[in-house]
C-alpha positions in Angstrom: 1.7 -19.7 16.9 0.4 -17.1 19.5 -1.6 -13.9 17.4 1.1 -11.6 18.9 4.0 -13.7 17.5 2.7 -13.6 14.2 1.9 -9.9 14.3 5.8 -9.5 15.3 6.7 -11.8 12.3 4.6 -9.4 9.7 6.5 -6.3 11.5 9.7 -7.6 11.0 8.6 -9.1 7.1 8.2 -4.7 6.8 11.4 -4.4 7.9 13.0 -6.3 6.0 12.4 -3.9 3.3 15.1 -1.8 4.8 17.3 -4.4 2.7 17.0 -3.0 -0.5 17.9 0.6 -0.1 18.1 2.7 4.0 15.1 2.4 4.4 12.5 1.4 6.9 8.8 1.1 8.4 5.6 2.6 8.4 2.1 2.1 10.4 0.7 4.8 12.9 -1.3 7.8 14.2 0.5 11.1 15.4 -1.4 11.3 18.4 -2.6 7.9 19.6 -1.0 4.8 21.4 -3.9 2.8 21.4 -6.7 2.3 18.4 -10.1 0.6 17.8 -12.1 0.3 14.6 -14.3 3.7 13.5 -16.3 3.6 10.7 -15.6 6.9 9.8 -12.7 5.4 8.1 -10.0 5.5 10.4 -8.3 3.6 13.2 -7.7 5.3 16.5 -8.8 8.2 18.5 -9.3 12.2 16.8 -9.1 10.3 13.1 -9.3 12.2 10.4 -12.8 12.3 9.1 -14.6 11.6 5.8 -17.2 14.0 4.5 -20.4 14.3 5.8 -21.8 14.1 2.5 -22.9 11.4 0.3 -21.9 9.1 3.3 -22.4 5.3 1.8 -21.9 3.9 5.2 -25.3 5.7 6.7 -27.1 2.4 7.1 -24.0 0.0 7.7 -23.3 -1.2 11.2 -20.1 -2.6 11.3 -19.7 -5.6 13.7 -18.0 -5.1 16.9 -14.2 -6.0 17.0 -13.7 -8.9 19.6 -10.3 -10.4 20.8 -8.8 -11.8 17.5 -8.5 -15.5 17.8 -4.9 -17.1 17.0 -3.9 -17.0 13.8 -3.2 -19.8 11.3 1.1 -19.4 11.5 0.5 -20.8 7.7 -1.0 -17.2 6.3 0.9 -15.8 8.5 3.6 -17.2 6.4 2.5 -16.4 3.2 1.3 -12.9 4.2 5.4 -12.9 4.6 6.1 -14.9 1.1 3.9 -11.7 -0.1 5.7 -9.3 1.1 9.0 -10.9 -0.4 7.3 -11.2 -3.8 6.3 -7.7 -3.7 9.6 -6.7 -2.9 11.5 -9.2 -5.2 9.1 -7.1 -8.0 10.0 -4.1 -7.1 14.0 -4.5 -7.2 13.7 -3.5 -10.8 13.3 0.3 -9.8 16.8 2.1 -9.9 16.0 4.5 -6.5 15.8 3.6 -3.4 13.0 1.3 -2.9 10.5 1.6 0.1 7.2 -0.3 -0.2 5.0 -0.9 3.3 3.8 -4.7 2.3 1.2 -3.9 4.7 -0.7 -0.9 3.0 -0.7 -2.7 -0.4 -1.9 -6.1 1.6 -4.8 -4.0 3.0 -6.2 -2.0 -0.1 -6.2 -5.1 -2.1 -7.7 -7.3 0.5 -10.7 -4.8 0.8 -10.6 -4.8 -3.2 -11.0 -8.2 -3.5 -14.2 -8.2 -1.2 -15.6 -7.2 -4.6 -14.1 -9.6 -6.4 -15.8 -12.8 -7.8 -14.9 -16.1 -9.6 -11.4 -16.1 -11.1 -10.3 -12.8 -10.5 -11.1 -13.0 -6.8 -9.2 -16.8 -6.8 -6.3 -14.8 -8.4 -6.1 -12.2 -6.1 -6.6 -14.7 -2.9 -3.2 -16.4 -4.4 -1.2 -13.6 -4.8 -2.2 -12.2 -0.9 -1.8 -15.8 0.3 -1.1 -18.6 -1.7 -3.8 -21.2 -2.6 -6.0 -23.0 -0.3 -7.4 -19.9 1.9 -10.6 -18.4 2.1 -11.5 -14.7 1.6 -13.1 -15.3 5.0 -9.1 -16.2 6.5 -8.1 -12.5 5.2 -10.5 -10.5 6.1 -9.8 -12.0 9.6 -6.0 -12.0 9.4 -6.6 -8.4 8.1 -9.1 -7.4 11.3 -6.7 -9.3 13.6 -3.3 -7.6 12.2 -4.8 -4.2 12.4 -5.9 -4.3 16.0 -2.6 -5.7 16.8 -0.6 -3.0 15.4 -3.0 -0.2 16.7 -2.8 -1.3 19.8 0.4 -1.4 20.6 3.4 0.8 21.4 4.9 2.8 24.2 4.8 6.3 25.5 6.6 7.6 22.2 5.1 5.2 19.8 2.1 6.1 17.5 0.6 3.9 15.0 -2.5 4.9 13.0 -4.1 2.5 10.2 -6.8 3.7 8.0 -9.2 2.7 5.3 -11.5 4.4 3.2 -13.3 3.8 0.1 -14.7 6.5 -2.9 -17.2 6.1 -5.1 -18.3 8.3 -8.4 -21.6 9.9 -7.7 -24.2 7.6 -8.8 -22.3 4.3 -8.5 -24.7 1.6 -7.0 -22.0 0.3 -4.4 -23.6 -3.5 -2.9 -24.5 -3.4 0.6 -22.6 -6.6 1.7 -19.4 -5.3 -0.2 -19.5 -2.2 2.0 -20.8 -4.2 4.8 -17.5 -6.4 4.9 -15.1 -3.7 4.2 -16.8 -1.8 7.4 -16.8 -5.2 9.7 -13.3 -6.4 8.5 -11.5 -3.2 7.7 -13.2 -0.2 9.7 -13.4 1.5 6.0 -15.6 4.2 5.5 -17.4 4.9 2.0 -18.5 8.5 0.6 -19.9 9.7 -2.7 -18.6 12.2 -4.8 -19.1 14.3 -7.9 -15.7 12.8 -9.5 -16.1 15.6 -12.2 -15.7 18.3 -10.0 -12.1 18.8 -8.9 -12.9 19.3 -5.6 -13.1 15.9 -5.5 -9.3 14.7 -6.0 -8.3 17.6 -3.1 -11.1 15.9 -0.6 -9.9 12.4 -1.4 -5.8 13.9 -1.0 -7.1 15.5 1.8 -8.2 13.0 3.9 -4.6 11.3 2.6 -2.1 14.3 4.0 -4.4 14.4 7.3 -4.0 9.8 8.2 -0.2 9.9 7.1 0.7 13.4 9.2 1.6 15.3 6.3 4.3 13.0 5.5 2.3 11.9 1.8 0.4 15.0 0.5 -1.5 13.2 -2.2 -1.8 9.5 -3.7 -4.5 10.9 -7.0 -2.9 13.0 -9.3 -6.1 13.1 -11.4 -9.4 11.7 -11.6 -9.9 9.6 -15.2 -13.7 9.6 -17.2 -13.4 6.1 -16.5 -12.6 5.8 -12.8 -15.8 4.6 -10.8 -14.5 4.0 -7.5 -11.0 4.6 -5.0 -10.4 2.3 -2.3 -7.6 3.6 -0.4 -5.2 2.5 2.3 -3.0 4.8 5.1 -0.2 3.9 7.2 1.3 5.8 9.9 4.1 5.4 12.3 6.0 7.5 14.4 8.6 6.2 17.8 11.4 6.7 19.1 14.7 4.5 19.3 15.2 2.9 22.7 18.9 4.1 22.7 18.5 7.5 21.0 21.7 8.9 19.1 23.5 11.9 20.8 23.4 15.1 18.3 27.3 16.1 18.6 28.1 12.4 17.5 26.3 12.9 14.1 29.9 13.7 11.8 29.8 13.7 8.0 31.5 10.7 6.3 31.0 9.3 2.6 28.8 7.2 1.7 29.5 4.9 -1.9 27.2 4.9 -4.6 26.9 3.5 -8.2 27.9 7.2 -9.1 31.0 7.6 -7.2 30.8 8.4 -3.2 29.0 11.3 -1.5 29.1 13.2 1.6 26.1 12.9 4.2 25.5 13.0 7.6 25.9 9.9 10.0 24.7 9.4 13.5 27.1 7.0 15.8 26.5 4.7 18.6 29.3 2.5 20.3 26.7 0.1 22.5 24.8 -3.1 23.0 23.1 -3.7 20.2 21.6 -6.9 19.4 24.0 -8.2 16.9 23.5 -11.1 14.3 25.5 -12.9 11.4 23.7 -13.9 8.0 24.6 -15.5 4.8 25.9 -13.0 2.8 26.0 -10.4 5.5 25.0 -9.4 9.1 22.7 -7.5 10.5 22.0 -5.2 14.0 18.4 -5.1 15.5 17.6 -0.9 16.9 14.7 -1.5 18.8 12.0 1.4 19.3 10.6 2.6 22.5 9.1 -0.2 24.3 10.4 -3.1 22.0 7.5 -4.0 20.0 9.0 -2.9 16.8 12.5 -2.7 15.9 14.7 -1.3 13.0 16.6 -3.9 11.4 19.2 -3.2 8.9 21.4 -5.7 6.8 24.7 -4.9 4.9 25.8 -7.5 2.8 29.1 -8.4 2.3 31.7 -5.9 0.8 31.4 -6.2 -3.3 27.6 -7.4 -3.1 24.8 -5.3 -4.3 21.7 -5.8 -2.1 19.6 -6.0 -4.9 22.1 -9.2 -5.6 21.5 -10.2 -2.3 17.7 -10.1 -2.3 17.6 -12.0 -5.8 19.5 -14.9 -4.6 16.9 -16.2 -1.9 13.3 -17.5 -2.6 9.8 -15.4 -1.5 9.5 -16.6 2.1 13.1 -16.9 2.9 13.8 -13.0 3.0 11.4 -12.8 5.6 11.6 -15.7 7.5 15.6 -16.1 7.8 15.5 -12.4 9.2 13.1 -12.8 11.9 15.1 -16.1 13.1 18.3 -14.2 13.0 16.7 -10.5 14.5 14.9 -12.9 16.9 17.7 -14.8 18.0 20.5 -12.5 17.9 22.7 -11.2 20.8 23.9 -8.3 22.5 26.9 -7.7 21.5 28.8 -4.1 21.6 28.4 -2.4 18.0 30.1 0.7 16.7 27.3 1.7 14.5 26.9 4.2 12.4 23.9 5.0 10.4 23.0 7.2 7.6 20.9 10.1 9.0 18.3 10.4 5.8 14.6 11.1 4.7 13.6 9.0 1.9 10.3 9.3 -0.1 9.1 6.7 -2.9 6.3 6.1 -5.4 5.3 3.8 -7.6 2.6 2.4 -9.7 2.6 -1.3 -9.0 0.2 -3.0 -12.2 3.5 -4.9 -13.6 4.5 -5.8 -10.1 1.1 -7.4 -9.1 0.7 -9.2 -13.3 4.1 -10.6 -12.5 2.9 -11.9 -9.2 -0.3 -13.4 -10.7 -2.7 -10.8 -11.0 -3.0 -10.1 -14.5 -6.6 -11.2 -14.4 -7.8 -8.2 -12.3 -6.5 -5.6 -14.4 -8.3 -7.1 -17.8 -11.0 -5.2 -18.5 -12.5 -8.0 -20.6 -11.7 -10.6 -18.0 -11.6 -9.1 -14.6 -15.0 -10.0 -12.6 -15.7 -7.2 -9.7 -19.2 -7.7 -9.8 -19.8 -8.0 -6.1 -18.8 -4.2 -5.7 -22.1 -3.3 -7.6 -25.6 -3.7 -7.0 -26.3 -5.1 -10.4 -23.8 -7.3 -10.8 -22.3 -5.6 -13.4 -19.3 -6.7 -15.3 -16.7 -4.6 -17.1 -15.1 -3.7 -13.6 -11.0 -3.6 -13.4 -8.3 -2.2 -11.7 -6.6 0.5 -13.6 -3.4 1.3 -11.6 -2.4 0.5 -7.6 -0.6 3.7 -6.8 1.8 3.3 -4.0 3.6 6.4 -2.0 5.7 6.0 1.3 7.9 8.3 2.8 10.5 8.4 5.9 12.8 10.1 8.1 15.5 8.3 10.2 16.9 10.8 12.4 18.8 11.0 16.3 15.6 10.3 18.0 14.0 7.4 16.1 11.6 7.2 13.1 8.8 8.7 11.2 7.3 6.8 8.2 4.4 6.8 6.4 2.5 4.6 3.4 -0.7 5.2 1.5 -2.2 2.8 -0.9 -5.2 3.2 -4.0 -6.9 1.0 -6.1 -8.7 3.0 -8.5 -11.2 0.5 -10.1 -12.3 1.6 -13.6 -15.1 1.0 -16.1 -14.7 -0.9 -19.6 -16.7 0.8 -21.9 -18.7 -1.7 -23.8 -19.5 -0.1 -27.3 -21.2 -1.6 -30.2 -18.7 -2.3 -33.4 -19.7 -0.8 -36.0 -17.9 -0.9 -40.2 -18.1 1.9 -42.1 -16.4 1.8 -45.2 -16.8 4.6 -47.4 -15.8 2.9 -50.9 -19.4 4.5 -53.2 -20.9 8.1 -53.2 -21.7 9.8 -49.9 -22.5 13.0 -48.3 -20.9 15.2 -46.4 -21.0 18.6 -44.7 -19.1 20.8 -42.3 -21.0 22.2 -39.9 -21.3 25.3 -37.7 -21.7 23.3 -34.2 -22.4 26.3 -32.2 -26.0 27.1 -34.3 -26.4 23.7 -36.4 -25.3 26.0 -39.7 -23.6 24.5 -42.7 -20.2 26.1 -44.0 -20.1 23.1 -46.6 -21.9 20.4 -47.6 -22.0 17.6 -51.0 -21.7 14.7 -52.5 -18.6 13.2 -53.1 -19.5 10.7 -56.4 -16.1 10.2 -57.4 -12.3 10.4 -55.5 -10.3 11.9 -57.9 -12.4 14.8 -58.7 
């Protein structure tokens, strides 16, 4: 399978996330139609730069990004399985679901480059399945970024940005930085995490690289957090066949709580249409046809979550791609809700269910390749994911951000103290060291 075909597969995988809510996809930069790797931490012209101070990439020269080689179709299929598993693991959320497998995959792949031994093996299995290597995942990621950011028409913009933020004083391993610069175009900065301004700096970078759709990804920086690995994906494109504003009318949308009145965009024209087991679907191409919005309507009486749950991981995306690729043009009287939706979730539980438990265990995780001293005790404390989407008559704008927080376990010496014999005690003024009370307890009964 050619790389271009694989990328189209992967994009339709992400589009399959429409199924569990009326949701779509995001990958892009508001001002670019093409992009190349940039060591400042973004892809595309005019990226939002990282702060000048604390540049950990000053001595790192990223490898040049040559034309990507063809990708193993088994690796592409494995990434599709990852997307399906992530979606299926998110179905317990009782709200609109919108995830970007691309953003989560790339953030975790960067993190994987700092993992070793059983932790790395577990992350590889979750990302692509057994039998693949970290090098294969890195090469796949670089090729995917290249294809996504070099496609698009006059009315399509796409951007993917990666960055790493370290607590000031952390001894980041040069090989870890080099790998993430080479394959992800990631920039890295050292910040004083105790300074509240650091939180604002990271969130401002996310805000800028999602064109303001995601204002913040981190709520607070914990004292034990030593690193954040952050990915952003931004997408904006016009429909090939825009909806007319005057054809947008109010209608009823069925929910679990009853019907609600909402605006629906309407259009009757030729669309790629397909039937699929338990439902029917339509393909709405964007701009030059490279990207598309794929929507599937389960049969009446079938809940989207039940429709998805009846399928195995990997089967969802492959079926959708096959049906969408073979869809034949037909006259479709289409009525699609005009909507804006936002979603956020901590993906710890989902990823642990998928097989990454060890990476979240402070006593077992091995991310020693992140630091020069090969210190263990580092673990993933949180994988935070946020997405947002706007679908209207002109097209779609969507963005995603994923942050992986790395914390350090406190290696404390355990002491046993049982006050079961006479002891001294005092109440002291810690401001000046003067005791208010002091005494000896010879007998607890007085």
